[in-house]
C-alpha positions in Angstrom: 19.1 -20.9 -10.2 21.3 -17.8 -10.6 21.9 -16.9 -14.2 25.5 -16.5 -15.3 24.9 -12.9 -16.3 23.3 -11.8 -13.0 25.3 -9.9 -10.4 24.5 -11.0 -6.9 26.5 -9.4 -4.2 24.7 -10.8 -1.1 24.1 -14.2 0.3 21.4 -16.1 -1.7 19.6 -19.2 -0.5 19.8 -22.1 -2.9 16.0 -21.8 -3.5 16.2 -18.4 -5.0 16.0 -17.7 -8.7 17.9 -14.7 -10.2 17.3 -14.0 -13.9 19.5 -12.7 -16.7 21.3 -9.4 -16.1 19.6 -8.8 -12.8 21.5 -7.0 -10.1 21.2 -7.7 -6.4 23.2 -5.4 -4.0 25.4 -6.4 -1.1 23.0 -5.3 1.7 20.0 -7.1 0.3 18.5 -9.9 2.4 16.8 -12.6 0.3 14.3 -15.0 1.8 13.6 -18.5 0.6 12.2 -19.0 -3.0 12.6 -15.4 -3.9 12.4 -14.7 -7.6 14.2 -11.7 -9.2 13.5 -11.7 -12.9 15.6 -10.5 -15.8 17.1 -7.0 -15.7 15.6 -6.2 -12.3 17.6 -4.2 -9.7 17.3 -4.8 -6.0 19.6 -2.5 -4.0 19.9 -0.7 -0.7 19.1 -2.1 2.7 16.3 -4.2 1.4 14.6 -7.3 2.8 12.7 -9.6 0.4 10.7 -12.1 2.5 10.0 -15.7 1.5 8.3 -16.2 -1.9 8.5 -12.6 -3.0 8.6 -12.2 -6.8 10.2 -9.2 -8.5 9.3 -8.8 -12.2 11.5 -7.9 -15.2 13.0 -4.4 -15.1 11.7 -3.5 -11.6 13.9 -1.3 -9.5 13.6 -1.9 -5.8 15.3 -0.3 -2.8 16.7 2.9 -4.5 17.3 6.1 -2.5 14.2 8.3 -2.0 13.3 11.0 -4.4 13.4 13.6 -1.7 15.7 16.7 -1.9 16.1 16.6 1.9 17.6 13.1 1.8 21.3 13.3 2.8 22.3 9.7 2.3 21.2 8.4 5.7 20.9 4.6 6.2 17.3 3.7 5.7 15.6 0.6 4.6 12.9 -1.2 2.6 10.9 -4.2 3.8 8.7 -6.4 1.6 6.5 -9.0 3.1 6.1 -12.7 2.2 4.5 -13.7 -1.1 4.2 -10.2 -2.4 4.4 -9.9 -6.2 5.9 -6.8 -7.8 5.5 -6.7 -11.6 7.6 -5.4 -14.4 9.1 -1.9 -14.3 7.7 -1.1 -10.8 9.8 1.2 -8.6 10.0 1.2 -4.8 12.2 3.6 -2.7 13.7 3.2 0.7 12.7 5.5 3.6 14.1 8.8 4.8 15.2 9.8 8.3 11.5 10.8 9.0 10.6 7.1 9.7 13.7 5.2 8.6 12.0 2.8 6.3 9.4 1.9 3.6 7.2 -1.1 4.4 5.1 -3.3 2.1 3.1 -6.1 3.7 2.6 -9.7 2.8 0.5 -11.0 -0.1 0.4 -7.6 -1.9 0.3 -7.3 -5.7 1.9 -4.2 -7.2 1.3 -4.2 -11.0 3.5 -2.9 -13.8 4.9 0.6 -13.6 3.6 1.2 -10.1 5.7 3.5 -7.8 5.9 3.5 -4.0 7.8 6.4 -2.7 9.8 6.8 0.6 8.3 6.1 4.0 5.1 4.6 2.7 3.4 1.9 4.8 1.3 -0.6 2.9 -0.7 -3.2 4.7 -1.1 -6.9 3.9 -3.0 -7.9 0.7 -3.1 -4.5 -0.9 -3.4 -4.3 -4.7 -2.0 -1.4 -6.7 -3.0 -1.6 -10.4 -0.9 -0.5 -13.3 0.9 2.9 -13.0 -0.4 3.8 -9.5 1.9 6.4 -8.0 2.2 6.8 -4.3 3.9 9.9 -3.0 5.9 9.9 0.2 4.5 8.9 3.6 1.3 7.4 2.2 -0.4 4.8 4.4 -2.7 2.1 2.9 -4.7 -0.3 5.1 -4.9 -4.0 4.5 -6.8 -5.4 1.5 -7.3 -2.0 -0.1 -7.4 -1.8 -3.9 -6.3 1.2 -6.0 -7.3 1.3 -9.7 -4.9 2.0 -12.5 -3.2 5.4 -13.1 -4.1 6.8 -9.7 -1.8 9.4 -8.1 -1.9 9.6 -4.3 -0.8 12.8 -2.6 1.9 12.6 0.1 0.8 11.9 3.7 -2.6 10.6 2.5 -4.1 7.6 4.2 -6.3 5.0 2.5 -8.4 2.8 4.8 -8.6 -1.0 5.0 -10.8 -2.8 2.5 -11.5 0.3 0.5 -11.4 0.6 -3.3 -10.5 3.6 -5.4 -11.6 3.7 -9.1 -9.0 4.0 -11.8 -7.7 7.3 -13.1 -8.9 9.5 -10.1 -6.6 11.7 -8.0 -6.4 11.0 -4.3 -5.6 14.2 -2.2 -7.5 13.4 1.0 -7.9 10.4 3.2 -10.2 7.6 2.1 -12.3 6.0 4.9 -12.1 2.2 5.5 -14.6 -0.1 3.7 -15.7 2.5 1.2 -15.8 2.9 -2.6 -14.4 6.1 -4.0 -14.4 7.6 -7.5 -15.0 10.7 -9.6 -13.1 13.9 -10.2 -12.8 15.4 -7.7 -12.7 12.2 -5.7 -15.9 11.6 -3.7 -17.4 8.8 -1.6 -19.7 6.6 -3.6 -20.7 4.0 -1.1 -19.5 0.9 0.7 -17.2 -1.6 -1.1 -19.7 -4.4 -0.8 -18.1 -6.7 -3.2 -14.7 -6.4 -1.6 -16.2 -7.0 1.9 -18.1 -10.0 0.6 -14.9 -11.5 -1.0 -13.1 -11.1 2.2 -15.6 -13.0 4.3 -17.7 -10.3 5.9 -21.2 -11.4 6.7 -24.3 -9.9 5.2 -25.1 -8.4 8.6 -21.6 -6.7 8.8 -22.0 -5.4 5.2 -25.5 -4.0 6.0 -24.0 -2.4 9.1 -21.3 -0.9 7.0 -23.9 0.6 4.6 -25.8 2.1 7.5 -22.5 3.5 8.9 -21.7 5.1 5.5 -25.1 6.8 5.6 -24.5 8.0 9.1 -21.1 9.5 8.4 -21.6 10.8 4.8 -25.4 11.5 4.5 -26.3 12.7 8.0 -26.3 16.5 8.0 -24.7 16.8 11.5 -21.0 17.8 11.7 -18.4 15.2 11.1 -16.7 16.0 14.4 -19.9 15.5 16.3 -20.8 12.2 14.5 -17.3 10.8 15.2 -17.3 11.9 18.8 -20.7 10.2 19.3 -19.5 6.9 17.9 -16.2 6.9 19.9 -18.1 7.6 23.1 -21.0 5.2 22.5 -19.4 2.1 20.8 -16.7 0.3 22.7 -16.4 -2.9 20.6 -14.4 -3.3 17.4 -17.3 -2.6 15.1 -16.9 -1.4 11.5 -18.5 1.9 12.5 -16.0 2.5 15.3 -13.1 1.6 13.0 -14.4 4.2 10.5 -14.7 6.7 13.3 -11.2 6.1 14.6 -9.8 6.5 11.1 -11.7 9.8 10.5 -10.7 11.1 13.9 -7.0 10.5 13.2 -7.1 12.3 9.8 -4.7 15.3 9.4 -5.5 16.0 5.8 -9.3 15.6 6.1 -11.3 12.8 4.6 -12.8 12.5 1.2 -16.6 13.1 1.4 
């Protein structure tokens, strides 16, 4: 399962597949049934969990593109069943957090880039040529359309969707649909919620919550405070309020 032209410097389970001219470094940890396709490079202190697939020409686990990086030992973790397509690039972390983390069941399409210290939740999809700057956080099941640049330290909430080709410079609230230039809130990601098993009642509540936060003329701080004080359960509205409350860059509106 390891091609004769591949260079594999770490221990590899018998179930892995390493393609022609691929290079796997000495500190890489390979799970069961990992696939590293032709000409891919996996280096650094990188962990590929079970069933991860690395596409042709991808470069995984390289040092961060950060002028402050001084060679400290940092890592990259990629969760089970995640697929990384051809020519994608993912960097290790810096001393700020120590690692870059990509969750399970993610799909990173061709030419996507994940910079240092990013935290990506389970089931996230990055379309072709999405570029994440350092310290970006993406909640589970979020989808980012093609050719989208995301500013450093930006947070993208769970189950949200961002249309292709639009720049993200502020946080995107969970469950929402964002698009336009400059980026703005369009509504609730109804299709995404439906596909992920949310009930009609939950989706209707999310729509009502969107109107509350983004159409109500009261101040955002006041609206968030009212929800946090009045709703103690794990409702969609409270999750939106908690996300907005924790924003340091401000949220897209």
